[in-house]
NUVO-583190 format. One record per residue: residue number from 1; residue in one letter; chain; y, z, x of N, C-alpha, C in turn. Coordinates in pm, 1 decimal. Example, Ala and Ser with C-alpha at 12.3 -4.5 7.8 and 13.67 -1.06 7.14 Angstrom:
// residues 2
<pt 1, A, A, <-569.0, 780.0, 1319.0>, <-450.0, 780.0, 1230.0>, <-330.0, 780.0, 1320.0>>
<pt 2, S, A, <-225.0, 708.0, 1285.0>, <-106.0, 714.0, 1367.0>, <3.0, 787.0, 1290.0>>
// end
This chain:
// residues 207
<pt 1, M, A, <7723.4, 11938.7, 12127.0>, <7849.2, 12005.1, 12095.4>, <7820.6, 12148.7, 12049.4>>
<pt 2, P, A, <7868.6, 12249.8, 12120.1>, <7842.8, 12388.5, 12080.7>, <7898.7, 12416.1, 11940.7>>
<pt 3, G, A, <7824.3, 12493.3, 11861.7>, <7871.7, 12530.3, 11729.8>, <7978.0, 12638.7, 11737.4>>
<pt 4, L, A, <8039.5, 12667.4, 11624.4>, <8142.2, 12770.3, 11618.5>, <8082.9, 12899.7, 11565.0>>
<pt 5, D, A, <8123.5, 13010.4, 11624.6>, <8083.1, 13142.2, 11577.0>, <8184.1, 13244.6, 11628.0>>
<pt 6, E, A, <8151.6, 13371.8, 11613.9>, <8246.2, 13476.7, 11652.0>, <8270.9, 13485.3, 11802.0>>
<pt 7, T, A, <8191.4, 13415.0, 11882.0>, <8212.5, 13418.8, 12026.9>, <8315.7, 13318.1, 12074.3>>
<pt 8, N, A, <8345.5, 13216.9, 11991.8>, <8436.2, 13112.0, 12038.6>, <8538.6, 13068.6, 11933.2>>
<pt 9, N, A, <8551.7, 13147.1, 11825.1>, <8645.3, 13110.6, 11719.3>, <8709.6, 13236.5, 11663.3>>
<pt 10, E, A, <8842.6, 13240.4, 11662.6>, <8915.5, 13360.1, 11620.7>, <8891.0, 13396.2, 11474.6>>
<pt 11, S, A, <8880.8, 13297.6, 11387.0>, <8864.1, 13327.7, 11244.9>, <8724.6, 13381.8, 11215.5>>
<pt 12, Y, A, <8622.0, 13323.2, 11278.7>, <8487.9, 13380.7, 11264.0>, <8485.9, 13523.8, 11318.9>>
<pt 13, R, A, <8554.0, 13543.8, 11432.0>, <8557.7, 13676.6, 11493.0>, <8621.5, 13778.0, 11396.8>>
<pt 14, Y, A, <8730.8, 13736.8, 11334.0>, <8796.3, 13825.2, 11238.0>, <8703.3, 13855.3, 11120.1>>
<pt 15, L, A, <8641.8, 13751.1, 11063.1>, <8554.8, 13772.2, 10947.1>, <8439.8, 13867.3, 10978.5>>
<pt 16, R, A, <8376.4, 13845.1, 11092.4>, <8263.3, 13932.2, 11127.5>, <8309.8, 14075.7, 11151.4>>
<pt 17, S, A, <8431.5, 14091.6, 11202.7>, <8482.0, 14225.9, 11231.8>, <8505.4, 14308.1, 11105.3>>
<pt 18, V, A, <8521.6, 14239.8, 10991.0>, <8543.4, 14311.3, 10864.3>, <8422.1, 14299.1, 10772.5>>
<pt 19, G, A, <8310.9, 14253.7, 10828.4>, <8186.4, 14250.1, 10752.0>, <8169.4, 14131.4, 10661.1>>
<pt 20, N, A, <8247.3, 14025.0, 10681.6>, <8235.2, 13903.9, 10600.3>, <8144.6, 13805.8, 10675.0>>
<pt 21, N, A, <8032.5, 13766.4, 10613.1>, <7934.0, 13679.2, 10678.2>, <7942.8, 13534.7, 10631.1>>
<pt 22, W, A, <8058.1, 13494.8, 10579.2>, <8077.1, 13355.9, 10535.1>, <8037.4, 13259.0, 10645.1>>
<pt 23, Q, A, <7975.2, 13146.3, 10606.2>, <7934.9, 13044.3, 10702.3>, <7967.5, 12905.9, 10647.5>>
<pt 24, F, A, <8017.8, 12821.0, 10731.6>, <8057.8, 12685.4, 10693.7>, <7938.3, 12601.4, 10651.4>>
<pt 25, N, A, <7958.8, 12520.4, 10545.7>, <7860.3, 12421.9, 10501.7>, <7935.4, 12295.5, 10464.5>>
<pt 26, I, A, <7915.0, 12189.9, 10541.2>, <7987.2, 12064.7, 10520.8>, <7965.0, 12009.3, 10380.3>>
<pt 27, E, A, <7851.8, 12040.3, 10319.0>, <7821.0, 11987.6, 10186.4>, <7909.6, 12048.9, 10077.4>>
<pt 28, D, A, <7976.9, 12158.7, 10110.2>, <8067.8, 12220.6, 10013.6>, <8202.8, 12149.9, 10005.3>>
<pt 29, L, A, <8226.9, 12053.7, 10094.8>, <8358.4, 11989.2, 10102.9>, <8358.0, 11851.6, 10038.9>>
<pt 30, H, A, <8464.7, 11824.5, 9964.4>, <8484.4, 11692.0, 9905.4>, <8516.4, 11592.5, 10018.1>>
<pt 31, P, A, <8461.1, 11470.6, 10013.2>, <8489.0, 11371.2, 10117.4>, <8637.0, 11344.2, 10139.4>>
<pt 32, K, A, <8717.5, 11351.8, 10033.9>, <8861.1, 11326.9, 10050.7>, <8929.3, 11440.2, 10126.2>>
<pt 33, M, A, <8878.9, 11562.1, 10111.8>, <8933.0, 11673.0, 10190.3>, <8899.1, 11654.3, 10337.4>>
<pt 34, I, A, <8777.7, 11610.5, 10364.9>, <8737.7, 11584.5, 10503.5>, <8827.1, 11476.9, 10564.1>>
<pt 35, S, A, <8849.8, 11369.9, 10488.5>, <8936.2, 11261.4, 10535.5>, <9078.1, 11311.7, 10560.6>>
<pt 36, R, A, <9129.4, 11394.8, 10470.1>, <9264.0, 11451.2, 10483.7>, <9276.0, 11531.3, 10613.7>>
<pt 37, L, A, <9175.6, 11611.7, 10641.1>, <9178.9, 11696.5, 10761.0>, <9171.3, 11612.8, 10888.5>>
<pt 38, Y, A, <9086.7, 11512.6, 10889.1>, <9075.7, 11429.1, 11009.3>, <9204.3, 11350.7, 11036.3>>
<pt 39, K, A, <9269.8, 11305.4, 10930.9>, <9397.0, 11235.5, 10950.1>, <9500.1, 11327.8, 11014.2>>
<pt 40, R, A, <9498.3, 11454.8, 10972.8>, <9594.3, 11549.2, 11031.2>, <9560.2, 11577.2, 11176.7>>
<pt 41, F, A, <9431.0, 11586.8, 11207.6>, <9390.9, 11608.0, 11346.9>, <9447.2, 11496.1, 11434.4>>
<pt 42, D, A, <9434.4, 11374.3, 11387.9>, <9476.5, 11259.8, 11467.8>, <9627.3, 11260.0, 11491.3>>
<pt 43, T, A, <9703.2, 11323.1, 11402.0>, <9846.7, 11338.0, 11423.6>, <9874.8, 11438.9, 11534.5>>
<pt 44, F, A, <9796.6, 11547.2, 11537.6>, <9816.3, 11651.4, 11638.5>, <9763.6, 11609.9, 11776.4>>
<pt 45, D, A, <9661.0, 11526.0, 11779.6>, <9598.6, 11485.8, 11906.1>, <9683.8, 11376.6, 11971.4>>
<pt 46, L, A, <9788.9, 11418.8, 12038.8>, <9891.2, 11324.8, 12085.8>, <9838.8, 11225.0, 12187.9>>
<pt 47, D, A, <9744.1, 11266.7, 12273.5>, <9692.6, 11173.9, 12373.6>, <9564.2, 11103.6, 12329.9>>
<pt 48, C, A, <9524.5, 11125.9, 12203.8>, <9411.1, 11055.1, 12142.2>, <9280.8, 11069.3, 12221.9>>
<pt 49, D, A, <9258.7, 11188.6, 12277.9>, <9136.0, 11209.1, 12356.0>, <9028.7, 11284.1, 12278.4>>
<pt 50, G, A, <9051.0, 11304.9, 12148.1>, <8952.4, 11373.4, 12066.5>, <8954.2, 11523.5, 12081.2>>
<pt 51, R, A, <9057.3, 11576.1, 12145.1>, <9069.8, 11720.0, 12165.4>, <9213.9, 11762.1, 12139.4>>
<pt 52, M, A, <9231.0, 11863.9, 12057.1>, <9363.1, 11917.5, 12029.3>, <9390.0, 12033.0, 12125.0>>
<pt 53, D, A, <9493.9, 12020.2, 12206.2>, <9527.5, 12123.3, 12303.7>, <9649.9, 12201.5, 12257.9>>
<pt 54, M, A, <9660.8, 12324.5, 12306.2>, <9773.1, 12408.4, 12265.6>, <9907.1, 12347.8, 12309.3>>
<pt 55, D, A, <9909.7, 12280.6, 12423.3>, <10033.8, 12214.9, 12466.9>, <10077.4, 12108.0, 12366.9>>
<pt 56, E, A, <9980.3, 12037.3, 12310.0>, <10012.6, 11936.2, 12209.3>, <10068.0, 12002.9, 12083.0>>
<pt 57, I, A, <10012.1, 12116.8, 12046.7>, <10057.8, 12188.9, 11928.1>, <10201.1, 12238.0, 11946.7>>
<pt 58, L, A, <10231.2, 12289.1, 12064.9>, <10363.7, 12345.2, 12090.1>, <10471.3, 12237.1, 12107.3>>
<pt 59, Y, A, <10429.6, 12112.7, 12107.0>, <10525.2, 12001.8, 12106.7>, <10607.4, 12001.3, 11977.9>>
<pt 60, W, A, <10545.3, 12043.9, 11866.2>, <10611.2, 12033.4, 11736.4>, <10731.9, 12125.7, 11723.4>>
<pt 61, P, A, <10721.4, 12253.8, 11760.8>, <10844.3, 12334.8, 11756.6>, <10952.3, 12285.0, 11850.4>>
<pt 62, D, A, <10912.3, 12224.4, 11961.8>, <11012.1, 12168.1, 12052.6>, <11084.4, 12050.4, 11987.2>>
<pt 63, R, A, <11011.3, 11973.2, 11905.2>, <11075.7, 11864.3, 11831.1>, <11176.5, 11919.3, 11730.1>>
<pt 64, M, A, <11141.0, 12030.4, 11667.8>, <11233.4, 12091.7, 11573.4>, <11362.7, 12132.9, 11642.0>>
<pt 65, R, A, <11352.0, 12180.9, 11765.0>, <11471.8, 12219.7, 11839.8>, <11566.6, 12100.8, 11854.5>>
<pt 66, Q, A, <11510.4, 11981.0, 11872.6>, <11591.5, 11861.3, 11891.6>, <11657.0, 11814.5, 11761.6>>
<pt 67, L, A, <11596.8, 11851.8, 11648.0>, <11640.7, 11795.2, 11520.2>, <11733.6, 11885.5, 11439.2>>
<pt 68, V, A, <11731.8, 12015.1, 11468.6>, <11813.9, 12108.1, 11390.7>, <11894.9, 12197.1, 11484.4>>
<pt 69, N, A, <11990.5, 12267.0, 11426.4>, <12073.8, 12357.1, 11506.0>, <12009.1, 12495.3, 11516.9>>
<pt 70, A, A, <11888.9, 12498.5, 11573.4>, <11815.1, 12624.1, 11583.7>, <11860.0, 12702.4, 11706.5>>
<pt 71, T, A, <11863.2, 12834.7, 11692.1>, <11894.3, 12920.3, 11806.4>, <11770.0, 12934.7, 11894.0>>
<pt 72, D, A, <11788.3, 12978.5, 12017.0>, <11674.4, 13002.3, 12105.3>, <11579.8, 13104.4, 12043.6>>
<pt 73, E, A, <11635.6, 13206.0, 11979.0>, <11552.6, 13309.3, 11916.4>, <11466.8, 13250.9, 11804.3>>
<pt 74, Q, A, <11525.6, 13162.9, 11722.9>, <11450.8, 13100.3, 11614.8>, <11338.1, 13012.6, 11668.6>>
<pt 75, V, A, <11367.6, 12937.0, 11773.0>, <11267.2, 12847.6, 11830.5>, <11153.2, 12926.9, 11892.1>>
<pt 76, E, A, <11186.1, 13035.5, 11961.2>, <11080.9, 13117.9, 12021.7>, <10995.0, 13183.5, 11914.2>>
<pt 77, K, A, <11056.8, 13226.1, 11805.0>, <10980.9, 13282.1, 11693.7>, <10888.5, 13176.3, 11633.8>>
<pt 78, M, A, <10938.6, 13054.2, 11622.8>, <10859.1, 12945.0, 11569.9>, <10742.8, 12911.4, 11663.0>>
<pt 79, R, A, <10769.4, 12909.4, 11793.6>, <10663.7, 12881.9, 11891.8>, <10555.4, 12989.5, 11885.5>>
<pt 80, A, A, <10596.3, 13115.4, 11874.3>, <10500.1, 13225.0, 11867.0>, <10415.2, 13214.2, 11740.4>>
<pt 81, A, A, <10478.8, 13176.5, 11629.6>, <10406.4, 13161.9, 11503.2>, <10308.7, 13045.0, 11510.3>>
<pt 82, V, A, <10352.0, 12933.1, 11568.2>, <10264.7, 12816.3, 11582.9>, <10144.8, 12850.0, 11671.1>>
<pt 83, Y, A, <10170.0, 12921.0, 11780.7>, <10062.3, 12959.1, 11872.4>, <9958.8, 13046.3, 11800.4>>
<pt 84, K, A, <10005.1, 13149.9, 11731.4>, <9914.0, 13241.9, 11662.8>, <9837.6, 13170.4, 11552.4>>
<pt 85, F, A, <9907.3, 13086.4, 11477.5>, <9844.7, 13013.6, 11367.5>, <9732.0, 12924.5, 11418.5>>
<pt 86, F, A, <9761.5, 12844.1, 11519.0>, <9661.6, 12749.1, 11566.1>, <9553.3, 12813.7, 11651.9>>
<pt 87, L, A, <9583.6, 12927.6, 11712.4>, <9477.4, 13004.2, 11778.0>, <9373.4, 13044.9, 11674.2>>
<pt 88, N, A, <9420.2, 13090.3, 11558.8>, <9328.7, 13128.2, 11451.6>, <9268.6, 13007.2, 11380.6>>
<pt 89, K, A, <9330.9, 12891.5, 11397.4>, <9274.1, 12767.4, 11346.9>, <9164.8, 12713.2, 11439.3>>
<pt 90, G, A, <9149.3, 12777.9, 11555.3>, <9040.7, 12738.4, 11643.9>, <9081.8, 12669.3, 11771.3>>
<pt 91, V, A, <9212.5, 12656.2, 11796.0>, <9257.8, 12589.0, 11918.1>, <9257.1, 12690.5, 12033.1>>
<pt 92, D, A, <9158.3, 12678.9, 12119.4>, <9147.1, 12769.8, 12233.7>, <9256.0, 12737.2, 12335.5>>
<pt 93, P, A, <9325.1, 12837.8, 12389.9>, <9433.9, 12810.3, 12485.4>, <9388.6, 12734.8, 12609.1>>
<pt 94, V, A, <9261.1, 12748.2, 12646.1>, <9208.5, 12681.1, 12766.0>, <9133.6, 12553.1, 12730.0>>
<pt 95, N, A, <9044.4, 12562.1, 12633.2>, <8954.2, 12450.4, 12602.3>, <8997.3, 12364.9, 12484.5>>
<pt 96, G, A, <9099.6, 12406.6, 12412.8>, <9145.0, 12329.3, 12299.0>, <9045.1, 12333.7, 12184.9>>
<pt 97, L, A, <9048.2, 12231.5, 12100.7>, <8957.7, 12220.2, 11985.8>, <8918.7, 12074.3, 11969.1>>
<pt 98, T, A, <8789.0, 12047.2, 11963.5>, <8743.1, 11909.0, 11950.9>, <8753.2, 11860.9, 11806.9>>
<pt 99, R, A, <8761.1, 11729.4, 11793.1>, <8767.8, 11669.1, 11660.2>, <8643.7, 11704.0, 11578.5>>
<pt 100, E, A, <8527.9, 11712.1, 11645.8>, <8403.1, 11742.8, 11576.8>, <8405.4, 11881.0, 11511.5>>
<pt 101, N, A, <8479.1, 11973.2, 11570.3>, <8482.6, 12110.4, 11517.8>, <8604.7, 12139.2, 11430.2>>
<pt 102, W, A, <8692.9, 12042.5, 11415.2>, <8819.2, 12063.8, 11345.8>, <8801.1, 12100.2, 11198.1>>
<pt 103, V, A, <8713.7, 12028.9, 11128.4>, <8695.8, 12054.1, 10985.4>, <8640.6, 12194.6, 10962.7>>
<pt 104, E, A, <8538.3, 12232.7, 11038.3>, <8483.4, 12367.5, 11025.1>, <8589.4, 12473.0, 11057.5>>
<pt 105, S, A, <8669.2, 12447.5, 11160.8>, <8773.8, 12543.1, 11198.5>, <8872.9, 12565.0, 11085.9>>
<pt 106, N, A, <8907.2, 12457.7, 11015.0>, <8997.3, 12470.9, 10900.9>, <8936.8, 12552.2, 10788.2>>
<pt 107, R, A, <8809.6, 12529.7, 10762.1>, <8744.7, 12599.6, 10650.9>, <8724.1, 12747.6, 10680.3>>
<pt 108, V, A, <8686.9, 12779.8, 10803.3>, <8668.7, 12922.1, 10834.6>, <8804.2, 12992.1, 10837.8>>
<pt 109, F, A, <8907.5, 12920.6, 10880.6>, <9042.9, 12976.7, 10874.1>, <9081.7, 13006.5, 10729.3>>
<pt 110, A, A, <9048.7, 12913.5, 10638.5>, <9080.5, 12933.2, 10497.1>, <9010.1, 13056.8, 10442.3>>
<pt 111, E, A, <8884.2, 13075.7, 10480.3>, <8812.2, 13195.2, 10435.1>, <8874.5, 13321.1, 10494.6>>
<pt 112, A, A, <8916.9, 13313.9, 10619.8>, <8983.6, 13428.7, 10681.9>, <9114.5, 13461.2, 10609.6>>
<pt 113, E, A, <9187.4, 13357.6, 10567.6>, <9310.4, 13380.5, 10491.1>, <9280.4, 13448.1, 10356.9>>
<pt 114, R, A, <9173.7, 13405.1, 10291.1>, <9135.7, 13468.9, 10164.8>, <9097.4, 13615.0, 10187.5>>
<pt 115, E, A, <9029.5, 13640.2, 10298.0>, <8990.8, 13777.6, 10330.3>, <9113.9, 13862.8, 10359.4>>
<pt 116, R, A, <9209.9, 13807.3, 10432.7>, <9333.8, 13881.5, 10459.4>, <9406.0, 13913.3, 10328.9>>
<pt 117, E, A, <9405.7, 13817.0, 10236.9>, <9470.9, 13839.1, 10107.7>, <9401.4, 13951.2, 10031.2>>
<pt 118, R, A, <9268.9, 13949.3, 10029.7>, <9193.8, 14054.5, 9960.6>, <9221.9, 14192.2, 10019.7>>
<pt 119, R, A, <9246.2, 14196.0, 10148.7>, <9267.1, 14322.9, 10218.4>, <9414.8, 14362.1, 10227.9>>
<pt 120, G, A, <9502.9, 14280.9, 10170.4>, <9645.4, 14311.4, 10173.1>, <9709.0, 14295.5, 10310.0>>
<pt 121, E, A, <9651.2, 14208.6, 10393.2>, <9702.4, 14186.0, 10528.2>, <9794.2, 14064.2, 10531.4>>
<pt 122, E, A, <9864.1, 14047.9, 10642.6>, <9958.5, 13936.6, 10656.6>, <9888.4, 13801.8, 10649.3>>
<pt 123, S, A, <9944.0, 13711.7, 10571.2>, <9896.6, 13573.9, 10566.0>, <9955.2, 13495.9, 10683.1>>
<pt 124, L, A, <9869.0, 13430.6, 10758.7>, <9918.5, 13350.9, 10870.6>, <9985.9, 13223.2, 10822.0>>
<pt 125, I, A, <9946.3, 13175.5, 10705.0>, <10016.0, 13060.4, 10645.8>, <10159.4, 13099.5, 10612.4>>
<pt 126, A, A, <10176.6, 13216.7, 10552.7>, <10311.0, 13263.6, 10520.7>, <10392.4, 13288.4, 10646.7>>
<pt 127, M, A, <10328.8, 13343.1, 10748.4>, <10397.7, 13368.2, 10875.7>, <10453.7, 13238.4, 10933.6>>
<pt 128, L, A, <10368.9, 13134.7, 10937.3>, <10413.2, 13007.2, 10993.3>, <10517.8, 12941.4, 10904.0>>
<pt 129, S, A, <10493.0, 12942.1, 10773.9>, <10587.6, 12882.1, 10679.8>, <10724.5, 12947.2, 10690.7>>
<pt 130, N, A, <10727.5, 13079.5, 10700.7>, <10855.6, 13150.4, 10708.5>, <10928.5, 13122.9, 10839.4>>
<pt 131, A, A, <10853.6, 13107.0, 10948.4>, <10917.1, 13074.7, 11076.8>, <10985.2, 12938.5, 11069.5>>
<pt 132, Y, A, <10920.4, 12842.5, 11004.5>, <10981.4, 12710.6, 10987.7>, <11095.1, 12715.5, 10886.5>>
<pt 133, Y, A, <11077.5, 12795.9, 10783.2>, <11181.2, 12808.9, 10680.4>, <11311.7, 12856.9, 10742.1>>
<pt 134, D, A, <11302.2, 12954.4, 10831.8>, <11422.2, 13008.5, 10896.4>, <11499.5, 12899.8, 10970.8>>
<pt 135, V, A, <11425.4, 12806.0, 11028.9>, <11488.8, 12698.4, 11104.7>, <11538.2, 12587.0, 11012.0>>
<pt 136, L, A, <11459.6, 12558.0, 10908.7>, <11495.8, 12449.3, 10817.7>, <11619.4, 12479.9, 10734.2>>
<pt 137, D, A, <11638.7, 12604.9, 10700.2>, <11753.2, 12643.8, 10617.0>, <11881.3, 12633.7, 10700.7>>
<pt 138, D, A, <11917.8, 12511.1, 10728.9>, <12025.4, 12482.9, 10824.4>, <12160.5, 12536.3, 10778.2>>
<pt 139, D, A, <12184.6, 12535.7, 10645.1>, <12314.8, 12582.2, 10595.7>, <12314.0, 12731.9, 10561.1>>
<pt 140, G, A, <12199.8, 12797.0, 10578.9>, <12192.9, 12941.6, 10561.2>, <12208.4, 12990.5, 10418.5>>
<pt 141, D, A, <12176.4, 12904.8, 10319.8>, <12194.4, 12947.9, 10180.9>, <12069.5, 13014.1, 10121.8>>
<pt 142, G, A, <11965.0, 13029.2, 10204.4>, <11843.9, 13096.5, 10158.1>, <11745.8, 13007.4, 10085.4>>
<pt 143, T, A, <11774.6, 12876.8, 10079.5>, <11682.2, 12780.7, 10018.5>, <11672.3, 12657.4, 10109.0>>
<pt 144, V, A, <11574.2, 12572.0, 10078.7>, <11557.2, 12447.3, 10153.6>, <11577.1, 12330.0, 10058.2>>
<pt 145, S, A, <11665.2, 12240.1, 10096.7>, <11695.2, 12122.4, 10015.6>, <11605.9, 12005.5, 10056.6>>
<pt 146, V, A, <11614.3, 11895.8, 9981.7>, <11537.9, 11775.3, 10016.2>, <11577.4, 11725.5, 10154.5>>
<pt 147, D, A, <11707.2, 11723.2, 10183.2>, <11752.2, 11673.9, 10313.7>, <11699.4, 11761.3, 10426.8>>
<pt 148, E, A, <11697.4, 11892.5, 10404.5>, <11644.5, 11981.6, 10507.3>, <11493.7, 11963.1, 10521.8>>
<pt 149, L, A, <11426.7, 11934.1, 10411.4>, <11283.1, 11908.6, 10415.4>, <11252.3, 11780.6, 10493.5>>
<pt 150, K, A, <11339.9, 11681.5, 10483.8>, <11321.7, 11558.4, 10560.1>, <11314.5, 11586.9, 10709.8>>
<pt 151, T, A, <11389.2, 11686.9, 10752.7>, <11385.9, 11724.2, 10894.1>, <11246.7, 11768.4, 10935.0>>
<pt 152, M, A, <11181.8, 11848.9, 10850.9>, <11046.4, 11893.5, 10881.8>, <10950.4, 11775.9, 10886.1>>
<pt 153, M, A, <10963.5, 11682.7, 10792.9>, <10876.2, 11565.5, 10791.6>, <10894.3, 11483.9, 10919.7>>
<pt 154, K, A, <11019.5, 11467.6, 10960.0>, <11047.0, 11392.5, 11082.4>, <10989.3, 11463.2, 11204.2>>
<pt 155, A, A, <11002.2, 11594.9, 11205.8>, <10950.7, 11672.3, 11319.2>, <10800.2, 11659.1, 11332.3>>
<pt 156, F, A, <10730.2, 11645.8, 11220.5>, <10584.1, 11636.8, 11222.3>, <10533.2, 11493.3, 11211.8>>
<pt 157, D, A, <10622.1, 11397.6, 11232.4>, <10583.2, 11256.1, 11225.5>, <10518.7, 11218.9, 11092.4>>
<pt 158, V, A, <10567.4, 11281.2, 10986.6>, <10524.5, 11246.7, 10851.5>, <10632.0, 11156.4, 10791.9>>
<pt 159, P, A, <10594.3, 11049.7, 10720.2>, <10694.2, 10957.4, 10665.1>, <10801.8, 11029.5, 10584.7>>
<pt 160, Q, A, <10925.7, 10984.5, 10600.9>, <11038.9, 11050.4, 10536.0>, <11027.6, 11053.2, 10383.2>>
<pt 161, E, A, <10966.1, 10949.6, 10325.5>, <10955.1, 10947.5, 10179.5>, <10868.0, 11061.9, 10127.9>>
<pt 162, A, A, <10788.2, 11120.0, 10216.6>, <10703.4, 11232.4, 10175.8>, <10786.4, 11353.7, 10136.9>>
<pt 163, A, A, <10909.3, 11361.8, 10185.5>, <10994.4, 11475.6, 10149.9>, <11012.7, 11483.2, 9998.8>>
<pt 164, Y, A, <11021.9, 11369.4, 9932.1>, <11046.6, 11368.2, 9787.6>, <10923.1, 11410.5, 9709.1>>
<pt 165, T, A, <10805.2, 11357.8, 9745.8>, <10683.9, 11396.6, 9674.8>, <10647.5, 11541.7, 9704.1>>
<pt 166, F, A, <10667.6, 11584.6, 9827.5>, <10642.8, 11723.8, 9865.4>, <10734.0, 11816.6, 9785.9>>
<pt 167, F, A, <10861.9, 11781.3, 9781.5>, <10960.9, 11864.1, 9712.3>, <10927.4, 11875.3, 9563.9>>
<pt 168, E, A, <10888.9, 11764.5, 9502.6>, <10858.1, 11764.3, 9360.1>, <10743.7, 11860.0, 9328.1>>
<pt 169, K, A, <10640.7, 11859.7, 9412.3>, <10525.9, 11948.3, 9390.8>, <10559.7, 12093.9, 9421.5>>
<pt 170, A, A, <10641.2, 12115.3, 9524.1>, <10670.0, 12252.2, 9567.8>, <10769.1, 12323.2, 9476.4>>
<pt 171, D, A, <10863.5, 12250.1, 9419.0>, <10971.2, 12310.1, 9338.9>, <10919.2, 12346.3, 9200.2>>
<pt 172, T, A, <10835.2, 12448.9, 9194.0>, <10766.3, 12481.8, 9069.0>, <10861.1, 12532.4, 8960.2>>
<pt 173, D, A, <10972.4, 12594.3, 8999.2>, <11066.2, 12642.8, 8896.8>, <11175.4, 12540.9, 8865.1>>
<pt 174, K, A, <11166.3, 12422.9, 8927.6>, <11259.0, 12311.5, 8901.9>, <11405.1, 12352.4, 8920.0>>
<pt 175, S, A, <11429.8, 12431.8, 9023.5>, <11565.9, 12478.0, 9050.6>, <11644.7, 12379.4, 9136.3>>
<pt 176, G, A, <11574.6, 12280.5, 9193.4>, <11641.0, 12185.2, 9280.9>, <11651.4, 12230.6, 9424.3>>
<pt 177, A, A, <11587.3, 12343.1, 9455.9>, <11583.2, 12394.8, 9592.7>, <11454.1, 12474.5, 9609.1>>
<pt 178, L, A, <11403.2, 12479.5, 9732.2>, <11277.4, 12549.5, 9757.6>, <11302.5, 12689.9, 9810.1>>
<pt 179, E, A, <11240.2, 12786.9, 9744.8>, <11240.9, 12923.5, 9794.9>, <11116.9, 12944.3, 9883.4>>
<pt 180, R, A, <11118.8, 13051.1, 9961.1>, <11008.3, 13077.4, 10053.5>, <10870.8, 13077.2, 9985.9>>
<pt 181, P, A, <10852.9, 13151.2, 9875.0>, <10719.3, 13155.1, 9814.1>, <10669.3, 13018.5, 9768.0>>
<pt 182, E, A, <10761.3, 12930.2, 9728.8>, <10720.0, 12797.0, 9683.3>, <10662.7, 12715.8, 9798.7>>
<pt 183, L, A, <10724.0, 12726.8, 9914.8>, <10675.4, 12654.0, 10031.7>, <10538.0, 12706.4, 10073.4>>
<pt 184, V, A, <10523.0, 12837.5, 10078.0>, <10394.4, 12898.7, 10113.9>, <10286.4, 12857.2, 10013.8>>
<pt 185, H, A, <10319.8, 12860.5, 9886.4>, <10223.9, 12827.9, 9781.3>, <10170.1, 12686.2, 9797.9>>
<pt 186, L, A, <10258.4, 12591.0, 9824.9>, <10214.0, 12452.7, 9837.7>, <10129.0, 12432.8, 9961.9>>
<pt 187, F, A, <10168.9, 12492.4, 10073.7>, <10087.5, 12482.1, 10194.0>, <9946.8, 12535.0, 10169.5>>
<pt 188, R, A, <9936.8, 12645.7, 10099.7>, <9805.1, 12704.1, 10070.8>, <9723.1, 12610.5, 9982.8>>
<pt 189, K, A, <9784.2, 12558.6, 9877.9>, <9712.7, 12471.9, 9785.5>, <9664.5, 12343.8, 9854.0>>
<pt 190, F, A, <9751.4, 12284.1, 9933.7>, <9719.8, 12153.6, 9991.2>, <9613.0, 12162.6, 10099.3>>
<pt 191, W, A, <9622.6, 12262.2, 10186.6>, <9535.5, 12267.8, 10303.9>, <9420.4, 12365.7, 10293.5>>
<pt 192, M, A, <9430.1, 12466.9, 10208.0>, <9333.0, 12575.3, 10212.4>, <9240.2, 12583.9, 10091.8>>
<pt 193, E, A, <9284.2, 12535.0, 9977.3>, <9201.8, 12546.9, 9857.5>, <9101.5, 12431.2, 9849.2>>
<pt 194, P, A, <9000.5, 12442.5, 9761.7>, <8908.6, 12329.3, 9741.5>, <8986.2, 12204.1, 9701.1>>
<pt 195, Y, A, <8928.4, 12088.0, 9728.5>, <8996.7, 11961.7, 9701.1>, <9036.4, 11950.4, 9554.1>>
<pt 196, D, A, <9161.1, 11912.4, 9532.0>, <9214.7, 11889.8, 9397.9>, <9300.1, 11763.3, 9404.9>>
<pt 197, P, A, <9265.4, 11660.1, 9325.7>, <9337.1, 11532.4, 9336.3>, <9485.4, 11541.1, 9304.8>>
<pt 198, Q, A, <9528.9, 11647.2, 9233.6>, <9671.8, 11655.4, 9199.5>, <9758.7, 11671.3, 9323.7>>
<pt 199, W, A, <9699.4, 11713.8, 9437.1>, <9777.4, 11732.3, 9559.0>, <9772.8, 11610.2, 9650.5>>
<pt 200, D, A, <9701.8, 11504.1, 9609.2>, <9687.2, 11387.4, 9695.9>, <9820.9, 11326.3, 9735.5>>
<pt 201, G, A, <9916.9, 11326.5, 9643.8>, <10042.7, 11258.5, 9670.0>, <10148.8, 11341.8, 9738.1>>
<pt 202, V, A, <10114.3, 11464.5, 9777.4>, <10215.5, 11555.1, 9832.6>, <10286.9, 11495.1, 9953.2>>
<pt 203, Y, A, <10210.3, 11433.9, 10042.3>, <10271.0, 11372.5, 10161.1>, <10279.4, 11220.4, 10144.9>>
<pt 204, A, A, <10315.9, 11179.2, 10024.1>, <10330.4, 11035.4, 9993.3>, <10201.0, 10958.7, 10020.8>>
<pt 205, Y, A, <10088.1, 11022.6, 9988.5>, <9954.3, 10964.2, 10001.6>, <9918.8, 10928.4, 10146.8>>
<pt 206, K, A, <9982.4, 10995.6, 10241.4>, <9951.8, 10968.1, 10382.5>, <9843.1, 11061.8, 10435.4>>
<pt 207, Y, A, <9817.7, 11173.8, 10363.3>, <9714.7, 11269.1, 10407.8>, <9626.4, 11305.2, 10289.9>>
// end
């Protein structure tokens, strides 16, 4: 299995282009984080062939179109955000991403996100979160409710009860509704930061 580097991975390519020589080491990862990532891969790998393809990834925004009253413009923005996000996560448009390389791809993406933050550049997590937020805010009040969050869980084949545990963790100001920064913050904590057991229950202990 070929390794990942700046020749075949967008995040490594970005890091090297700005002089960051970070390199993945599996020993730096908690076993529960590895398990969490592999479970998510298996959700994305729709045909269960051990390879995540861009067509499989773009299935998710299409599911959102079926579940909410999204405009064509919103859906296209969401598709573009999903494509860019997962391209930087390591999903090659032609060759996809193998299960064996998925964990490393996530970690190098996380380092690239930290580098973008240090440099004051756009966060791809925020870009994707905001694209989904625009679609989820079905009533246009500028926040996301529990019921609207259930739509996202359904779209991603995550159990509906996860909406409640996710909402509880994300609603840091306890306002009863999620603002954009709260959603971005939780996504970053759950998927990008070092393993922390306090986030285990975010998706109702399914990831």
